[in-house]
Gaussian input, Z-matrix of N, CA and C with variables (Angstrom, degrees):
# hf/3-21g

backbone

0 1
 N
 C     1     B1
 C     2     B2     1     A1
 N     3     B3     2     A2     1     D1
 C     4     B4     3     A3     2     D2
 C     5     B5     4     A4     3     D3
 N     6     B6     5     A5     4     D4
 C     7     B7     6     A6     5     D5
 C     8     B8     7     A7     6     D6
 N     9     B9     8     A8     7     D7
 C    10    B10     9     A9     8     D8
 C    11    B11    10    A10     9     D9
 N    12    B12    11    A11    10    D10
 C    13    B13    12    A12    11    D11
 C    14    B14    13    A13    12    D12
 N    15    B15    14    A14    13    D13
 C    16    B16    15    A15    14    D14
 C    17    B17    16    A16    15    D15
 N    18    B18    17    A17    16    D16
 C    19    B19    18    A18    17    D17
 C    20    B20    19    A19    18    D18
 N    21    B21    20    A20    19    D19
 C    22    B22    21    A21    20    D20
 C    23    B23    22    A22    21    D21
 N    24    B24    23    A23    22    D22
 C    25    B25    24    A24    23    D23
 C    26    B26    25    A25    24    D24
 N    27    B27    26    A26    25    D25
 C    28    B28    27    A27    26    D26
 C    29    B29    28    A28    27    D27
 N    30    B30    29    A29    28    D28
 C    31    B31    30    A30    29    D29
 C    32    B32    31    A31    30    D30
 N    33    B33    32    A32    31    D31
 C    34    B34    33    A33    32    D32
 C    35    B35    34    A34    33    D33
 N    36    B36    35    A35    34    D34
 C    37    B37    36    A36    35    D35
 C    38    B38    37    A37    36    D36
 N    39    B39    38    A38    37    D37
 C    40    B40    39    A39    38    D38
 C    41    B41    40    A40    39    D39
 N    42    B42    41    A41    40    D40
 C    43    B43    42    A42    41    D41
 C    44    B44    43    A43    42    D42
 N    45    B45    44    A44    43    D43
 C    46    B46    45    A45    44    D44
 C    47    B47    46    A46    45    D45
 N    48    B48    47    A47    46    D46
 C    49    B49    48    A48    47    D47
 C    50    B50    49    A49    48    D48
 N    51    B51    50    A50    49    D49
 C    52    B52    51    A51    50    D50
 C    53    B53    52    A52    51    D51
 N    54    B54    53    A53    52    D52
 C    55    B55    54    A54    53    D53
 C    56    B56    55    A55    54    D54
 N    57    B57    56    A56    55    D55
 C    58    B58    57    A57    56    D56
 C    59    B59    58    A58    57    D57
 N    60    B60    59    A59    58    D58
 C    61    B61    60    A60    59    D59
 C    62    B62    61    A61    60    D60
 N    63    B63    62    A62    61    D61
 C    64    B64    63    A63    62    D62
 C    65    B65    64    A64    63    D63
 N    66    B66    65    A65    64    D64
 C    67    B67    66    A66    65    D65
 C    68    B68    67    A67    66    D66
 N    69    B69    68    A68    67    D67
 C    70    B70    69    A69    68    D68
 C    71    B71    70    A70    69    D69
 N    72    B72    71    A71    70    D70
 C    73    B73    72    A72    71    D71
 C    74    B74    73    A73    72    D72
 N    75    B75    74    A74    73    D73
 C    76    B76    75    A75    74    D74
 C    77    B77    76    A76    75    D75
 N    78    B78    77    A77    76    D76
 C    79    B79    78    A78    77    D77
 C    80    B80    79    A79    78    D78
 N    81    B81    80    A80    79    D79
 C    82    B82    81    A81    80    D80
 C    83    B83    82    A82    81    D81
 N    84    B84    83    A83    82    D82
 C    85    B85    84    A84    83    D83
 C    86    B86    85    A85    84    D84
 N    87    B87    86    A86    85    D85
 C    88    B88    87    A87    86    D86
 C    89    B89    88    A88    87    D87
 N    90    B90    89    A89    88    D88
 C    91    B91    90    A90    89    D89
 C    92    B92    91    A91    90    D90
 N    93    B93    92    A92    91    D91
 C    94    B94    93    A93    92    D92
 C    95    B95    94    A94    93    D93
 N    96    B96    95    A95    94    D94
 C    97    B97    96    A96    95    D95
 C    98    B98    97    A97    96    D96
 N    99    B99    98    A98    97    D97
 C   100   B100    99    A99    98    D98
 C   101   B101   100   A100    99    D99
 N   102   B102   101   A101   100   D100
 C   103   B103   102   A102   101   D101
 C   104   B104   103   A103   102   D102
 N   105   B105   104   A104   103   D103
 C   106   B106   105   A105   104   D104
 C   107   B107   106   A106   105   D105
 N   108   B108   107   A107   106   D106
 C   109   B109   108   A108   107   D107
 C   110   B110   109   A109   108   D108
 N   111   B111   110   A110   109   D109
 C   112   B112   111   A111   110   D110
 C   113   B113   112   A112   111   D111
 N   114   B114   113   A113   112   D112
 C   115   B115   114   A114   113   D113
 C   116   B116   115   A115   114   D114
 N   117   B117   116   A116   115   D115
 C   118   B118   117   A117   116   D116
 C   119   B119   118   A118   117   D117
 N   120   B120   119   A119   118   D118
 C   121   B121   120   A120   119   D119
 C   122   B122   121   A121   120   D120
 N   123   B123   122   A122   121   D121
 C   124   B124   123   A123   122   D122
 C   125   B125   124   A124   123   D123
 N   126   B126   125   A125   124   D124
 C   127   B127   126   A126   125   D125
 C   128   B128   127   A127   126   D126
 N   129   B129   128   A128   127   D127
 C   130   B130   129   A129   128   D128
 C   131   B131   130   A130   129   D129
 N   132   B132   131   A131   130   D130
 C   133   B133   132   A132   131   D131
 C   134   B134   133   A133   132   D132
 N   135   B135   134   A134   133   D133
 C   136   B136   135   A135   134   D134
 C   137   B137   136   A136   135   D135
 N   138   B138   137   A137   136   D136
 C   139   B139   138   A138   137   D137
 C   140   B140   139   A139   138   D138
 N   141   B141   140   A140   139   D139
 C   142   B142   141   A141   140   D140
 C   143   B143   142   A142   141   D141
 N   144   B144   143   A143   142   D142
 C   145   B145   144   A144   143   D143
 C   146   B146   145   A145   144   D144
 N   147   B147   146   A146   145   D145
 C   148   B148   147   A147   146   D146
 C   149   B149   148   A148   147   D147
 N   150   B150   149   A149   148   D148
 C   151   B151   150   A150   149   D149
 C   152   B152   151   A151   150   D150
 N   153   B153   152   A152   151   D151
 C   154   B154   153   A153   152   D152
 C   155   B155   154   A154   153   D153
 N   156   B156   155   A155   154   D154
 C   157   B157   156   A156   155   D155
 C   158   B158   157   A157   156   D156
 N   159   B159   158   A158   157   D157
 C   160   B160   159   A159   158   D158
 C   161   B161   160   A160   159   D159
 N   162   B162   161   A161   160   D160
 C   163   B163   162   A162   161   D161
 C   164   B164   163   A163   162   D162
 N   165   B165   164   A164   163   D163
 C   166   B166   165   A165   164   D164
 C   167   B167   166   A166   165   D165
 N   168   B168   167   A167   166   D166
 C   169   B169   168   A168   167   D167
 C   170   B170   169   A169   168   D168
 N   171   B171   170   A170   169   D169
 C   172   B172   171   A171   170   D170
 C   173   B173   172   A172   171   D171
 N   174   B174   173   A173   172   D172
 C   175   B175   174   A174   173   D173
 C   176   B176   175   A175   174   D174
 N   177   B177   176   A176   175   D175
 C   178   B178   177   A177   176   D176
 C   179   B179   178   A178   177   D177
 N   180   B180   179   A179   178   D178
 C   181   B181   180   A180   179   D179
 C   182   B182   181   A181   180   D180
 N   183   B183   182   A182   181   D181
 C   184   B184   183   A183   182   D182
 C   185   B185   184   A184   183   D183
 N   186   B186   185   A185   184   D184
 C   187   B187   186   A186   185   D185
 C   188   B188   187   A187   186   D186
 N   189   B189   188   A188   187   D187
 C   190   B190   189   A189   188   D188
 C   191   B191   190   A190   189   D189
 N   192   B192   191   A191   190   D190
 C   193   B193   192   A192   191   D191
 C   194   B194   193   A193   192   D192
 N   195   B195   194   A194   193   D193
 C   196   B196   195   A195   194   D194
 C   197   B197   196   A196   195   D195
 N   198   B198   197   A197   196   D196
 C   199   B199   198   A198   197   D197
 C   200   B200   199   A199   198   D198
 N   201   B201   200   A200   199   D199
 C   202   B202   201   A201   200   D200
 C   203   B203   202   A202   201   D201
 N   204   B204   203   A203   202   D202
 C   205   B205   204   A204   203   D203
 C   206   B206   205   A205   204   D204
 N   207   B207   206   A206   205   D205
 C   208   B208   207   A207   206   D206
 C   209   B209   208   A208   207   D207
 N   210   B210   209   A209   208   D208
 C   211   B211   210   A210   209   D209
 C   212   B212   211   A211   210   D210
 N   213   B213   212   A212   211   D211
 C   214   B214   213   A213   212   D212
 C   215   B215   214   A214   213   D213
 N   216   B216   215   A215   214   D214
 C   217   B217   216   A216   215   D215
 C   218   B218   217   A217   216   D216
 N   219   B219   218   A218   217   D217
 C   220   B220   219   A219   218   D218
 C   221   B221   220   A220   219   D219
 N   222   B222   221   A221   220   D220
 C   223   B223   222   A222   221   D221
 C   224   B224   223   A223   222   D222
 N   225   B225   224   A224   223   D223
 C   226   B226   225   A225   224   D224
 C   227   B227   226   A226   225   D225
 N   228   B228   227   A227   226   D226
 C   229   B229   228   A228   227   D227
 C   230   B230   229   A229   228   D228
 N   231   B231   230   A230   229   D229
 C   232   B232   231   A231   230   D230
 C   233   B233   232   A232   231   D231
 N   234   B234   233   A233   232   D232
 C   235   B235   234   A234   233   D233
 C   236   B236   235   A235   234   D234
 N   237   B237   236   A236   235   D235
 C   238   B238   237   A237   236   D236
 C   239   B239   238   A238   237   D237
 N   240   B240   239   A239   238   D238
 C   241   B241   240   A240   239   D239
 C   242   B242   241   A241   240   D240
 N   243   B243   242   A242   241   D241
 C   244   B244   243   A243   242   D242
 C   245   B245   244   A244   243   D243
 N   246   B246   245   A245   244   D244
 C   247   B247   246   A246   245   D245
 C   248   B248   247   A247   246   D246
 N   249   B249   248   A248   247   D247
 C   250   B250   249   A249   248   D248
 C   251   B251   250   A250   249   D249
 N   252   B252   251   A251   250   D250
 C   253   B253   252   A252   251   D251
 C   254   B254   253   A253   252   D252
 N   255   B255   254   A254   253   D253
 C   256   B256   255   A255   254   D254
 C   257   B257   256   A256   255   D255
 N   258   B258   257   A257   256   D256
 C   259   B259   258   A258   257   D257
 C   260   B260   259   A259   258   D258
 N   261   B261   260   A260   259   D259
 C   262   B262   261   A261   260   D260
 C   263   B263   262   A262   261   D261
 N   264   B264   263   A263   262   D262
 C   265   B265   264   A264   263   D263
 C   266   B266   265   A265   264   D264
 N   267   B267   266   A266   265   D265
 C   268   B268   267   A267   266   D266
 C   269   B269   268   A268   267   D267
 N   270   B270   269   A269   268   D268
 C   271   B271   270   A270   269   D269
 C   272   B272   271   A271   270   D270
 N   273   B273   272   A272   271   D271
 C   274   B274   273   A273   272   D272
 C   275   B275   274   A274   273   D273
 N   276   B276   275   A275   274   D274
 C   277   B277   276   A276   275   D275
 C   278   B278   277   A277   276   D276
 N   279   B279   278   A278   277   D277
 C   280   B280   279   A279   278   D278
 C   281   B281   280   A280   279   D279

   B1=1.4379
   B2=1.5209
   B3=1.3144
   B4=1.4627
   B5=1.5254
   B6=1.3447
   B7=1.4552
   B8=1.5221
   B9=1.3236
   B10=1.4624
   B11=1.5217
   B12=1.3265
   B13=1.4616
   B14=1.5195
   B15=1.3224
   B16=1.4614
   B17=1.5234
   B18=1.3212
   B19=1.4702
   B20=1.5205
   B21=1.3139
   B22=1.4605
   B23=1.5239
   B24=1.3187
   B25=1.4658
   B26=1.5263
   B27=1.3244
   B28=1.4618
   B29=1.5205
   B30=1.3087
   B31=1.4564
   B32=1.5250
   B33=1.3269
   B34=1.4665
   B35=1.5230
   B36=1.3107
   B37=1.4603
   B38=1.5234
   B39=1.3201
   B40=1.4622
   B41=1.5249
   B42=1.3233
   B43=1.4705
   B44=1.5168
   B45=1.3054
   B46=1.4571
   B47=1.5271
   B48=1.3049
   B49=1.4706
   B50=1.5232
   B51=1.3330
   B52=1.4659
   B53=1.5302
   B54=1.3240
   B55=1.4620
   B56=1.5329
   B57=1.3339
   B58=1.4555
   B59=1.5102
   B60=1.3219
   B61=1.4669
   B62=1.5235
   B63=1.3269
   B64=1.4571
   B65=1.5203
   B66=1.3378
   B67=1.4740
   B68=1.5264
   B69=1.3037
   B70=1.4615
   B71=1.5197
   B72=1.2958
   B73=1.4629
   B74=1.5218
   B75=1.3299
   B76=1.4536
   B77=1.5204
   B78=1.3013
   B79=1.4599
   B80=1.5243
   B81=1.3053
   B82=1.4620
   B83=1.5269
   B84=1.3045
   B85=1.4537
   B86=1.5207
   B87=1.3399
   B88=1.4605
   B89=1.5226
   B90=1.3307
   B91=1.4593
   B92=1.5218
   B93=1.3357
   B94=1.4645
   B95=1.5191
   B96=1.3290
   B97=1.4627
   B98=1.5244
   B99=1.3217
   B100=1.4574
   B101=1.5242
   B102=1.3280
   B103=1.4605
   B104=1.5242
   B105=1.3089
   B106=1.4585
   B107=1.5327
   B108=1.3154
   B109=1.4710
   B110=1.5212
   B111=1.3256
   B112=1.4613
   B113=1.5275
   B114=1.3277
   B115=1.4609
   B116=1.5135
   B117=1.3185
   B118=1.4638
   B119=1.5212
   B120=1.3269
   B121=1.4661
   B122=1.5310
   B123=1.3233
   B124=1.4539
   B125=1.5200
   B126=1.3237
   B127=1.4560
   B128=1.5253
   B129=1.3398
   B130=1.4668
   B131=1.5183
   B132=1.3323
   B133=1.4624
   B134=1.5145
   B135=1.3284
   B136=1.4622
   B137=1.5194
   B138=1.3377
   B139=1.4559
   B140=1.5225
   B141=1.3287
   B142=1.4616
   B143=1.5192
   B144=1.3143
   B145=1.4659
   B146=1.5280
   B147=1.3322
   B148=1.4677
   B149=1.5300
   B150=1.3266
   B151=1.4653
   B152=1.5264
   B153=1.3320
   B154=1.4575
   B155=1.5195
   B156=1.3058
   B157=1.4668
   B158=1.5275
   B159=1.3351
   B160=1.4615
   B161=1.5250
   B162=1.3141
   B163=1.4548
   B164=1.5291
   B165=1.3177
   B166=1.4560
   B167=1.5254
   B168=1.3209
   B169=1.4584
   B170=1.5288
   B171=1.3169
   B172=1.4535
   B173=1.5246
   B174=1.3218
   B175=1.4591
   B176=1.5186
   B177=1.3310
   B178=1.4679
   B179=1.5260
   B180=1.3350
   B181=1.4594
   B182=1.5255
   B183=1.3429
   B184=1.4643
   B185=1.5133
   B186=1.3204
   B187=1.4554
   B188=1.5174
   B189=1.3257
   B190=1.4714
   B191=1.5237
   B192=1.3049
   B193=1.4710
   B194=1.5235
   B195=1.3306
   B196=1.4562
   B197=1.5198
   B198=1.3043
   B199=1.4655
   B200=1.5259
   B201=1.3243
   B202=1.4512
   B203=1.5185
   B204=1.3223
   B205=1.4598
   B206=1.5304
   B207=1.3224
   B208=1.4600
   B209=1.5215
   B210=1.3203
   B211=1.4633
   B212=1.5249
   B213=1.3130
   B214=1.4487
   B215=1.5214
   B216=1.3037
   B217=1.4551
   B218=1.5241
   B219=1.3281
   B220=1.4607
   B221=1.5077
   B222=1.3367
   B223=1.4587
   B224=1.5173
   B225=1.3342
   B226=1.4600
   B227=1.5185
   B228=1.3190
   B229=1.4572
   B230=1.5315
   B231=1.3290
   B232=1.4634
   B233=1.5217
   B234=1.3159
   B235=1.4607
   B236=1.5336
   B237=1.3190
   B238=1.4718
   B239=1.5284
   B240=1.3303
   B241=1.4626
   B242=1.5265
   B243=1.3216
   B244=1.4621
   B245=1.5270
   B246=1.3270
   B247=1.4673
   B248=1.5266
   B249=1.3261
   B250=1.4682
   B251=1.5280
   B252=1.3092
   B253=1.4692
   B254=1.5263
   B255=1.3157
   B256=1.4748
   B257=1.5291
   B258=1.3449
   B259=1.4719
   B260=1.5134
   B261=1.3317
   B262=1.4581
   B263=1.5225
   B264=1.3199
   B265=1.4733
   B266=1.5084
   B267=1.3192
   B268=1.4648
   B269=1.5232
   B270=1.3369
   B271=1.4659
   B272=1.5252
   B273=1.3115
   B274=1.4711
   B275=1.5247
   B276=1.3209
   B277=1.4532
   B278=1.5281
   B279=1.3421
   B280=1.4680
   B281=1.5068
   A1=107.85
   A2=115.44
   A3=119.92
   A4=109.45
   A5=114.70
   A6=120.94
   A7=108.37
   A8=115.83
   A9=122.03
   A10=109.12
   A11=116.04
   A12=121.94
   A13=108.43
   A14=115.57
   A15=121.19
   A16=110.76
   A17=114.97
   A18=123.74
   A19=113.95
   A20=117.64
   A21=122.21
   A22=106.43
   A23=116.85
   A24=121.69
   A25=112.82
   A26=117.56
   A27=120.16
   A28=109.82
   A29=115.24
   A30=122.47
   A31=109.12
   A32=117.26
   A33=121.26
   A34=112.40
   A35=117.62
   A36=120.48
   A37=110.34
   A38=117.45
   A39=120.82
   A40=111.61
   A41=115.94
   A42=120.30
   A43=110.82
   A44=116.92
   A45=120.14
   A46=112.05
   A47=117.00
   A48=119.52
   A49=110.45
   A50=116.80
   A51=120.98
   A52=110.98
   A53=116.53
   A54=121.72
   A55=112.90
   A56=117.22
   A57=121.06
   A58=114.67
   A59=116.67
   A60=121.81
   A61=109.89
   A62=114.62
   A63=121.63
   A64=108.93
   A65=117.10
   A66=118.64
   A67=110.82
   A68=115.72
   A69=121.09
   A70=108.16
   A71=117.62
   A72=121.73
   A73=114.96
   A74=119.24
   A75=120.32
   A76=116.09
   A77=119.01
   A78=118.70
   A79=111.64
   A80=116.53
   A81=122.88
   A82=110.18
   A83=116.72
   A84=121.48
   A85=109.05
   A86=115.39
   A87=121.50
   A88=109.43
   A89=116.38
   A90=121.28
   A91=110.20
   A92=115.05
   A93=121.89
   A94=107.16
   A95=115.77
   A96=121.20
   A97=110.39
   A98=115.45
   A99=121.38
   A100=111.92
   A101=116.43
   A102=121.80
   A103=107.79
   A104=117.08
   A105=119.90
   A106=111.82
   A107=117.15
   A108=121.68
   A109=110.21
   A110=116.59
   A111=120.86
   A112=111.92
   A113=116.93
   A114=122.50
   A115=109.12
   A116=118.78
   A117=128.72
   A118=111.10
   A119=115.05
   A120=120.69
   A121=109.39
   A122=114.37
   A123=119.74
   A124=107.61
   A125=116.46
   A126=121.73
   A127=107.48
   A128=116.43
   A129=121.95
   A130=110.79
   A131=114.99
   A132=122.27
   A133=106.92
   A134=117.29
   A135=122.34
   A136=109.60
   A137=115.47
   A138=120.39
   A139=108.65
   A140=115.94
   A141=120.66
   A142=109.34
   A143=115.91
   A144=122.59
   A145=107.96
   A146=118.39
   A147=120.01
   A148=112.40
   A149=116.58
   A150=120.44
   A151=113.16
   A152=118.61
   A153=121.51
   A154=111.81
   A155=115.92
   A156=122.31
   A157=108.56
   A158=116.27
   A159=121.12
   A160=110.00
   A161=114.84
   A162=122.83
   A163=107.14
   A164=117.12
   A165=122.23
   A166=105.70
   A167=115.20
   A168=122.85
   A169=110.66
   A170=116.52
   A171=121.34
   A172=109.40
   A173=115.10
   A174=121.78
   A175=108.41
   A176=116.57
   A177=121.84
   A178=107.86
   A179=116.62
   A180=120.69
   A181=112.16
   A182=115.28
   A183=120.46
   A184=107.97
   A185=116.53
   A186=121.97
   A187=112.42
   A188=114.54
   A189=120.48
   A190=109.68
   A191=115.18
   A192=120.34
   A193=112.89
   A194=116.41
   A195=120.74
   A196=110.21
   A197=116.14
   A198=121.28
   A199=110.01
   A200=115.72
   A201=120.87
   A202=114.19
   A203=118.11
   A204=121.93
   A205=109.86
   A206=116.15
   A207=120.03
   A208=112.28
   A209=117.73
   A210=120.86
   A211=109.34
   A212=115.94
   A213=120.96
   A214=109.36
   A215=115.68
   A216=121.34
   A217=107.65
   A218=116.33
   A219=119.74
   A220=112.02
   A221=115.40
   A222=122.30
   A223=107.78
   A224=115.84
   A225=120.48
   A226=113.87
   A227=118.65
   A228=120.45
   A229=109.51
   A230=115.73
   A231=120.64
   A232=109.54
   A233=115.62
   A234=120.89
   A235=110.96
   A236=117.02
   A237=121.16
   A238=110.18
   A239=117.36
   A240=120.98
   A241=110.94
   A242=116.96
   A243=119.90
   A244=110.44
   A245=117.38
   A246=121.09
   A247=110.87
   A248=117.10
   A249=120.35
   A250=110.46
   A251=117.24
   A252=121.11
   A253=110.02
   A254=116.87
   A255=121.01
   A256=111.30
   A257=116.83
   A258=120.83
   A259=110.20
   A260=117.34
   A261=121.96
   A262=110.30
   A263=116.54
   A264=120.73
   A265=110.63
   A266=117.59
   A267=122.31
   A268=111.81
   A269=117.28
   A270=120.92
   A271=112.01
   A272=117.05
   A273=120.21
   A274=110.01
   A275=117.65
   A276=121.04
   A277=114.41
   A278=117.49
   A279=119.04
   A280=111.47
   D1=124.21
   D2=178.26
   D3=-113.09
   D4=142.17
   D5=173.82
   D6=-153.13
   D7=154.66
   D8=-176.31
   D9=-118.40
   D10=132.93
   D11=174.29
   D12=-113.44
   D13=131.43
   D14=-177.77
   D15=-88.33
   D16=159.28
   D17=172.49
   D18=57.32
   D19=43.15
   D20=174.20
   D21=-90.86
   D22=107.76
   D23=-173.59
   D24=-113.43
   D25=23.45
   D26=-178.81
   D27=-114.50
   D28=163.49
   D29=175.67
   D30=-59.41
   D31=131.14
   D32=-176.38
   D33=-61.27
   D34=-40.13
   D35=179.41
   D36=-62.75
   D37=-46.37
   D38=178.94
   D39=-63.29
   D40=-41.27
   D41=178.54
   D42=-60.25
   D43=-49.18
   D44=-176.45
   D45=-67.33
   D46=-35.56
   D47=175.70
   D48=-64.17
   D49=-39.68
   D50=177.56
   D51=-62.67
   D52=-30.45
   D53=179.01
   D54=-84.48
   D55=-1.76
   D56=178.46
   D57=93.62
   D58=10.97
   D59=-179.46
   D60=-100.40
   D61=154.30
   D62=178.33
   D63=-127.47
   D64=151.31
   D65=179.35
   D66=-57.54
   D67=136.10
   D68=177.03
   D69=-77.83
   D70=142.06
   D71=-171.53
   D72=-69.00
   D73=-22.77
   D74=-172.87
   D75=-102.67
   D76=-15.68
   D77=-174.17
   D78=-158.91
   D79=-171.29
   D80=-177.74
   D81=-86.27
   D82=62.08
   D83=-179.98
   D84=-141.40
   D85=179.08
   D86=-176.28
   D87=-135.20
   D88=148.21
   D89=-179.08
   D90=-132.28
   D91=149.86
   D92=174.21
   D93=-134.53
   D94=116.95
   D95=-178.83
   D96=-75.60
   D97=149.87
   D98=178.01
   D99=-97.32
   D100=-9.06
   D101=178.08
   D102=-153.79
   D103=-171.12
   D104=178.23
   D105=-75.72
   D106=-13.45
   D107=176.71
   D108=-78.84
   D109=162.84
   D110=179.17
   D111=-67.47
   D112=-32.68
   D113=-179.81
   D114=-128.96
   D115=150.94
   D116=-3.13
   D117=-74.05
   D118=160.18
   D119=178.74
   D120=-153.32
   D121=148.48
   D122=171.28
   D123=-79.08
   D124=142.88
   D125=-178.05
   D126=-134.20
   D127=126.71
   D128=-175.00
   D129=-126.63
   D130=134.02
   D131=168.69
   D132=-108.49
   D133=137.34
   D134=177.92
   D135=-109.14
   D136=144.78
   D137=178.85
   D138=-146.54
   D139=128.38
   D140=176.04
   D141=-72.38
   D142=128.47
   D143=177.14
   D144=-126.18
   D145=157.25
   D146=176.25
   D147=-57.58
   D148=-30.66
   D149=-178.71
   D150=-85.06
   D151=-9.48
   D152=-179.77
   D153=146.71
   D154=-158.16
   D155=-178.67
   D156=-96.51
   D157=119.30
   D158=-179.83
   D159=-89.98
   D160=128.83
   D161=174.65
   D162=-103.54
   D163=126.90
   D164=173.13
   D165=-113.36
   D166=103.96
   D167=-169.28
   D168=-111.16
   D169=134.90
   D170=170.74
   D171=-146.90
   D172=168.25
   D173=-179.27
   D174=-112.54
   D175=113.70
   D176=175.86
   D177=-79.58
   D178=117.40
   D179=178.41
   D180=-83.42
   D181=-33.95
   D182=177.84
   D183=-159.09
   D184=167.84
   D185=-179.09
   D186=-79.59
   D187=-178.40
   D188=178.06
   D189=-62.11
   D190=142.12
   D191=-177.98
   D192=-84.17
   D193=-24.28
   D194=-175.53
   D195=-122.70
   D196=137.28
   D197=179.17
   D198=-59.54
   D199=135.75
   D200=178.88
   D201=87.65
   D202=-2.50
   D203=179.82
   D204=-111.80
   D205=150.60
   D206=178.18
   D207=-105.70
   D208=-6.89
   D209=179.95
   D210=-62.18
   D211=141.32
   D212=-177.81
   D213=-149.41
   D214=173.52
   D215=176.57
   D216=-89.92
   D217=113.98
   D218=-177.17
   D219=-138.17
   D220=153.72
   D221=175.05
   D222=-106.85
   D223=137.39
   D224=-175.44
   D225=-120.37
   D226=-11.53
   D227=-178.03
   D228=-157.05
   D229=79.01
   D230=-178.98
   D231=-131.26
   D232=171.22
   D233=178.30
   D234=-63.34
   D235=-36.04
   D236=178.54
   D237=-61.52
   D238=-40.96
   D239=178.05
   D240=-67.49
   D241=-37.96
   D242=177.32
   D243=-63.78
   D244=-39.45
   D245=176.95
   D246=-64.18
   D247=-40.74
   D248=178.44
   D249=-66.67
   D250=-39.40
   D251=176.04
   D252=-58.62
   D253=-47.03
   D254=179.99
   D255=-64.02
   D256=-36.67
   D257=177.10
   D258=-63.49
   D259=-43.96
   D260=179.63
   D261=-61.90
   D262=-48.38
   D263=-179.26
   D264=-61.22
   D265=-43.09
   D266=179.55
   D267=-61.42
   D268=-44.90
   D269=-179.85
   D270=-67.51
   D271=-36.68
   D272=179.77
   D273=-69.49
   D274=-35.66
   D275=-178.28
   D276=-78.79
   D277=-5.99
   D278=178.50
   D279=-101.55

């Protein structure tokens, strides 16, 4: 699920920490766990766009099944993701 928020003028790391996300260990993305386990977790990539900050959000259900592969079981367009999107927008607007 992708969405763009305009007029984001804060440090991305600080913003994501305020939203409950932490830097992902392997790349330029952020994750928020739903429990004490590693999965499931929300996973967000950020990208600067002329129209604002683009969030690319998905839900990782489990990790890669095969060593050396990054493919995983993920949800990209569900009601849970829509709820997380609304939570993010609400927190940013307050």
